[in-house]
C-alpha positions as CSV (number, residue, x, y, z in Angstrom):
1,M,-1.6,-16.8,2.6
2,K,0.5,-13.5,1.9
3,M,0.9,-10.5,3.6
4,L,1.2,-7.4,1.3
5,I,2.6,-4.4,3.0
6,I,2.0,-1.9,1.4
7,V,3.1,2.2,1.5
8,Y,1.7,4.9,-0.4
9,N,1.4,8.9,-0.5
10,D,-1.9,9.9,1.6
11,V,-3.2,11.6,-1.4
12,V,-4.2,7.6,-2.9
13,D,-5.6,6.5,0.6
14,E,-9.5,6.3,-0.6
15,E,-8.4,5.3,-4.4
16,L,-6.5,2.3,-2.6
17,V,-8.9,1.3,-0.1
18,A,-11.5,1.4,-3.0
19,M,-9.5,-1.2,-5.1
20,L,-8.5,-3.4,-1.9
21,K,-12.4,-3.8,-1.7
22,K,-12.4,-4.1,-5.4
23,A,-10.6,-7.3,-5.3
24,G,-12.3,-8.9,-2.6
25,V,-9.9,-8.0,0.6
26,S,-12.2,-8.6,3.6
27,G,-9.9,-6.0,6.2
28,Y,-6.8,-4.3,6.5
29,T,-4.9,-2.7,9.1
30,K,-3.8,1.0,8.6
31,W,-1.2,3.1,9.7
32,K,-1.8,6.8,9.0
33,E,0.4,9.3,8.6
34,A,3.8,7.0,8.4
35,L,6.7,9.4,7.5
36,G,9.7,8.5,5.8
37,E,11.9,8.5,2.5
38,G,12.4,6.2,-0.4
39,P,14.1,5.6,-3.4
40,G,12.8,8.0,-6.3
41,T,10.0,9.2,-4.0
42,G,12.8,11.4,-1.5
43,P,11.5,12.4,2.0
44,K,7.8,12.4,3.3
45,L,8.5,14.1,6.6
46,A,5.1,15.9,6.9
47,T,7.7,19.4,7.7
48,N,7.9,22.4,5.2
49,I,11.3,21.0,4.2
50,W,9.9,18.1,3.7
51,P,6.1,17.5,3.2
52,G,3.9,15.2,2.5
53,K,3.0,11.6,4.5
54,N,2.6,8.4,3.9
55,N,0.1,5.3,5.1
56,V,1.0,1.9,5.1
57,I,-2.3,-0.7,5.0
58,A,-1.6,-4.8,5.7
59,V,-3.3,-7.1,4.3
60,V,-3.4,-11.1,4.0
61,V,-4.8,-12.9,1.7
62,N,-5.3,-16.3,0.2
63,D,-1.8,-17.3,-2.5
64,E,-4.7,-17.6,-5.1
65,E,-5.9,-14.5,-4.4
66,L,-2.8,-12.6,-4.8
67,P,-2.4,-12.1,-9.1
68,A,-5.5,-10.0,-9.1
69,V,-4.9,-8.4,-6.2
70,S,-1.1,-7.7,-7.7
71,G,-2.2,-6.8,-11.1
72,L,-4.8,-3.9,-9.3
73,L,-1.8,-2.5,-7.1
74,R,0.4,-2.5,-10.7
75,D,-2.7,-0.3,-12.2
76,L,-2.5,1.8,-9.9
77,K,0.6,2.9,-9.5
78,G,1.0,3.2,-13.3
79,S,-2.3,5.9,-13.1
80,H,-0.2,6.8,-10.0
81,P,3.6,7.5,-11.2
82,K,4.1,10.0,-8.0
83,G,2.0,8.3,-6.1
84,G,5.0,6.4,-4.1
85,I,3.1,3.4,-4.1
86,K,5.2,0.3,-2.7
87,A,3.9,-3.3,-2.0
88,F,6.2,-5.9,0.0
89,I,4.6,-9.5,0.0
90,L,5.9,-11.7,2.9
91,E,4.6,-14.9,3.4
92,V,2.7,-15.6,6.1
93,E,2.8,-19.0,8.0
94,G,-0.1,-18.7,9.9
95,T,-2.7,-16.7,12.2
96,I,-3.4,-17.3,16.0
């Protein structure tokens, strides 16, 4: 199993959730209004000087589902080049 930690601009929230459902992801955990800074996107600190905010979604998928989910994420990222979409893939040893 793999866990995807997806950090993205709040503007693409609805599209991202719809994409996950289209890929067959049955559940996720979302953190709203995450603040931070990344390469190429600049700070998103929800202030007048550094406006904007991110969300973070964590999903767990089986290894065979990963290519489909990754492909749809790449497509979404391509259609929103300034959307700040970044996914980190982690190995999941199991769940409790």
